[in-house]
N, C-alpha and C positions, 0 to 999 in steps of 0.2 A: 557578569554578560557577554558574553562571546556575538560579536557581530558576522552577520551571513553579505555584505557588502562585498562585491567579486565573487563570493564562492561558485564554484561550478557545483550542481544540484542536480540530481538524474530524478526523475521520476518518470517511473513504468506506468501503465491506466491511468495517461493524463489528459483523458479527453470527459471525461464526467466523473461526478463525486467527490470522493476525495481525493481523487489524484488532480483532478482541476483545482478544485478548491487550494490543493497544498501549491501549485503552480501560481495561482493570485498571494498567497499569504506570501510565498519567496519571494515572487519578484519584489512585493510589497518593501521588502526587505533588503531589494537590491541585491537579491543574490543573479546569479546569472544561471538558463537552467537547460539542460537534456531534454523534451517531450519526448517519450515513449510510448506508442499504444499503435493499435491495429488502423486507426481511421487516420489518414494522413489528412483529408481536407479539413477536419473538426481541429487539427494540430494547427495546422495555419493559421489557421484564424483567432484560434487562441492566444498563439504565436504573436500575430500582428496585432490585439488589444492588449499584450503584455507590454510589446516592444515600445507602442505608442506612449501607454499611459505612465510605465515606470522609468522606462527608458534603458533597458535593458537589454542582454543580446539571448538571442533564444536559438538553441539548433533541436530541429525536427527528427524524428524520424520514425518513419514506418516500422512497428515489429508486433509480432505474434511470442510472446513469450512464449513458449508452447516448441517453438521450432528452434533445435540446438544453434544448427546452422545458419540461422538467420541473426541470433543474438552475436555468435560469433564474429557475424562481415558486420552488423552494428556498430560494436568496439573497435572491431579494424578498421573501421574508416572514420573514425573521430578524428577531424585534424588537429593536431600536433596542441593549438591552443585550446583545445577540450579536453586531453586528457587529465587533467588533475584534477581529477575527481574529488570533491570533500565530502558531500553527502549522495547517498544510495537511499530511494526510497523506494522497496519494495510491495509498492500499492497493488501492483495488478493481481485480480485475484477474483473468485467466483461462487456463486453455488448453484447446483443446478438439482430441481427437484425436491420434492420433502416425501418419498418415500420410507414407507419400511424395508427393512436389509429383504426381505424374501418378495418383495414387488417392486425392488431399487431397477434402473436400466443402467446398464456396464454404459454405455456410454455417458453419459451422465457424472457414472464415476471418473470415466479416464478423463473428462475434460479437468475437472474439480483436481484431482492430482497431477495432470500435465501443467495445468498452469499454476495451482498454489505451491506446490512444492517443485517440481521440475524447474519451472519456470522461473521461479525465486533465486534455484539453484544454479540456472546458466544465467541470469546475470547477474548474482552476485561475484562469484566465478570470475567474468570480465570485466568487474567493476574492481575488483583486489588486485590485478595483473597492474593497473594505475595507484593502486593506494599501498600498496605492501612494499615495493621498491621505496617510495617519499616515509615509509611509516606515518602517515596520517590517511584518517578516512571518518567516514562515523557512515552506518549499515542500520538503518533505522525500517522494520519488518512489520507491516499490517499483520496483526495476530487479529483474535477475537475472544471474546468470552466463551467463543463455542470452542477454544484451545484450553478453556480450565473446567470448563459443565458441560458433558453433552444432555442433546434432548431429545425426548421421542422425533425416531426418522430423521434425526441430521447426520445420523451413521457417518457417512463418508465426508462429508463437510467436514465435521467435530475430527473428523482424524486427520485433514489436512490441516487443519489449524491449531491440534496439538503439535501435528509437525511442524510446523514453524515455529511453535514456542520451543521446541525440543532445537529445534535446529537456532534460535537466538543464542540457546543458551550454549551450545557447542562451539558455535562461531567464537562468542565471548572467550572461550576458555583457548579455542586454538588458533586465538588473534591477539594474545592478552599479551608478549612481546613484540608487536608488533604498531602497540600504542594508537590501533583502532578501536573504537567506539562500537559498541552493539546494540539498541535497544528494542525494543519489540514493543507496539501500543496496538493496547486489545480493545477495541468499541465494543458496548452490544447494539442495541439498535440502532439505528443511524439511518433517516429517512433519505434512500439518496436511488438508485435505479435496481439495487440490490435484489428485492423481492419482487419485483418486474422481470429480471433474468432470472432468478429463483423459477419462478412460473411459467417461464418459456414466453412472455410477456400479456399474460393474464392480469391484465390491472384490476379485476372486479377483487381476486385475489390477493393480489399484492397488495393491496387500500387496506385490507382488512389487519394486516399486520400492526400498524400504527394506532388505531381505531382505539379511541380512549384514553389516549395518554400521548406525552409530546416528546418523541423522540430526539435523539442526538442529532444536529445536522452536520453535513460536512463539513463546515468550517468552525464547530467544533473541534474536531477531530484533528484538524489542521493547525487548529491554534495549540494542540498539544503535542505535535508533533514540533512545531516551530519553537517549542519550549526545551523540548531534546537539545535540538539543533544550537540552541543560543547557550548552553550551560559553561563556565569558565574550561579549560582545557584538560585540566586535572577531574573532570567532573563528568562521570556515566552514569543515565539512566537507565536501568536494567532494563526495565518492564513500566507500560500503565497502563490500569483497568481502569477505564471509563463507561461508565452508563448512565439513561438518563434517571432522573431523580424518581422516577416509576418503576425500576426495573433494579432488583436489587442481584439479579444472576442470572444466566442462559434461561434458568426455570422460572424466575419467579417474578412477577410485575404485575403494576394495580393499573386498572383501566376505570376509569370514570362512566357508568352509563350515561347515556343519550338522554 
């Protein structure tokens, strides 16, 4: 098992859900963190909590991964001591709407494509500028079971997660001679604010998503990511698919009646 003490880990979308859980799990392993997200006040609160509890170093920056120039600016501004990036966790992502293709909203489509694909590409490119010269690093992309099985009205979200799967496989080939690991962690149903965001804040609709079953938690996914990041130097976990026991795939779940 490879240790994470004093390693530098970049986490996008770090203010909530899986991103925040990853920050806490990696901090517990004594990694130093670069936390990136749109809500800087929450990042600062999380940073204070982690530095006090785990005695690690945390660098925070406000970032909307959809904006290429902002991504470039954040990475260009990294102090020298933060440039030795060991792990990048491409967690920032979202789903908007659950509409059939003939009634979908182009604004929702663009937000998903810009965040889940273009944002991932922008951040990965910048991180690689520090990893490639050292021939060392690990890229961990947050995929989804939606990148393996499409489901009704999932259209564009599923397409972005199929895209993440394709990018992960392509990255692995492109970086084969650079000694850089590439992993895709693809969870099924996880109870975070994912569904609330999908349904534009409609909590009653979001709560129905998890009714009758026990979903994964953000900590469950973070635990899988820690596992991938702590394998021996010669071992790469290409892909992990994890679901709650009540979910067989994106389309098949078992729900107990109340």
